[in-house]
C-alpha positions in Angstrom: -10.3 14.6 20.2 -8.5 15.2 16.9 -6.6 18.4 16.1 -8.9 21.0 14.4 -7.2 22.8 11.5 -9.2 26.1 11.2 -8.1 26.8 7.6 -9.1 23.3 6.5 -12.5 23.5 8.1 -13.2 27.0 6.6 -12.4 25.6 3.2 -15.2 23.0 3.5 -18.1 25.5 3.3 -19.0 28.7 1.6 -22.4 29.7 3.0 -22.7 32.9 5.0 -24.2 33.4 8.5 -24.5 29.7 9.1 -22.1 28.7 12.0 -20.5 25.3 11.9 -19.6 23.5 15.2 -15.9 22.3 15.0 -15.3 21.5 18.6 -16.9 21.3 22.1 -15.5 22.6 25.4 -17.6 21.5 28.4 -21.0 23.0 27.6 -19.7 25.3 25.0 -19.4 25.1 21.2 -16.6 26.4 19.1 -18.1 27.5 15.8 -16.6 28.8 12.5 -18.7 31.1 10.4 -18.3 33.1 7.2 -19.9 36.5 7.2 -20.8 38.9 4.5 -23.0 42.0 4.5 -25.3 42.9 7.4 -27.0 40.5 9.8 -30.0 41.2 12.0 -30.2 43.2 15.2 -30.5 40.7 18.1 -29.7 39.9 21.7 -28.7 36.7 23.6 -30.6 37.0 26.8 -28.8 34.2 28.6 -25.2 34.3 27.4 -22.3 36.4 26.3 -21.0 35.8 22.7 -17.4 35.8 21.7 -16.4 36.9 18.2 -12.8 36.2 17.1 -12.0 37.4 13.6 -9.7 35.1 11.5 -9.8 36.9 8.2 -11.4 40.2 7.0 -12.8 43.1 9.0 -16.0 42.8 11.1 -18.0 45.7 12.7 -20.3 44.8 15.5 -22.9 47.5 15.7 -24.0 48.4 19.2 -26.7 50.9 20.1 -24.1 53.0 21.9 -21.2 52.7 19.4 -19.6 50.3 17.0 -16.7 47.9 17.6 -14.5 47.1 14.6 -12.3 44.0 14.6 -9.5 42.8 12.3 -7.7 39.5 12.0 -6.6 38.1 15.4 -8.9 40.4 17.3 -11.8 39.4 19.5 -14.7 41.0 21.3 -17.2 39.7 23.7 -20.8 41.0 23.4 -22.3 40.9 26.9 -25.6 39.1 27.4 -28.7 41.2 26.7 -26.7 43.7 24.6 -28.4 44.3 21.3 -25.9 44.0 18.4 -25.8 43.6 14.6 -22.7 42.2 12.9 -21.9 43.8 9.5 -19.0 43.5 7.0 -17.8 45.3 3.9 -16.6 42.0 2.4 -15.9 38.4 3.3 -15.1 37.6 6.9 -14.1 34.4 8.6 -14.7 34.2 12.3 -14.8 31.9 15.3 -17.7 32.1 17.8 -17.6 30.6 21.3 -20.9 30.2 23.0 -23.0 27.7 25.0 -24.3 24.7 23.1 -27.6 25.3 21.4 -27.5 29.1 21.1 -29.3 30.4 18.1 -27.3 32.7 15.8 -30.2 35.2 15.7 -30.8 35.1 19.5 -34.2 36.4 20.5 -34.9 37.9 17.1 -35.5 34.6 15.3 -36.5 34.9 11.6 -35.3 33.6 8.3 -31.6 33.9 9.1 -31.8 31.6 12.0 -29.4 28.8 11.2 -30.0 25.1 12.1 -27.5 23.5 14.5 -24.7 22.3 12.1 -22.3 19.7 13.5 -21.2 18.3 10.1 -17.7 19.6 10.6 -17.3 18.1 14.0 -14.9 15.1 13.9 
């Protein structure tokens, strides 16, 4: 497997809320994503979801309080916990989750991204 340069991969796309698979680890996918504005409230019924902020500041709204992350910080949203990512500006982040997990979880809708492996070498 080749070395993955995160900055180089992030420079290859500009769309928001559309995770790109850049590596695989067993049954998990390592995804890079650019975020801006507010997403949708959703849950992942079968898995936890790891957010690692690379650049910018991300707030993960939870029903019982918000979690705010800056560069180099991560948070794991437990399975079945409803959450809504929101930013005040541009954010670059890494997601780690099982292969095939939809970005909108059980909510579905127009913001559901297709599985994008175009940055996978």
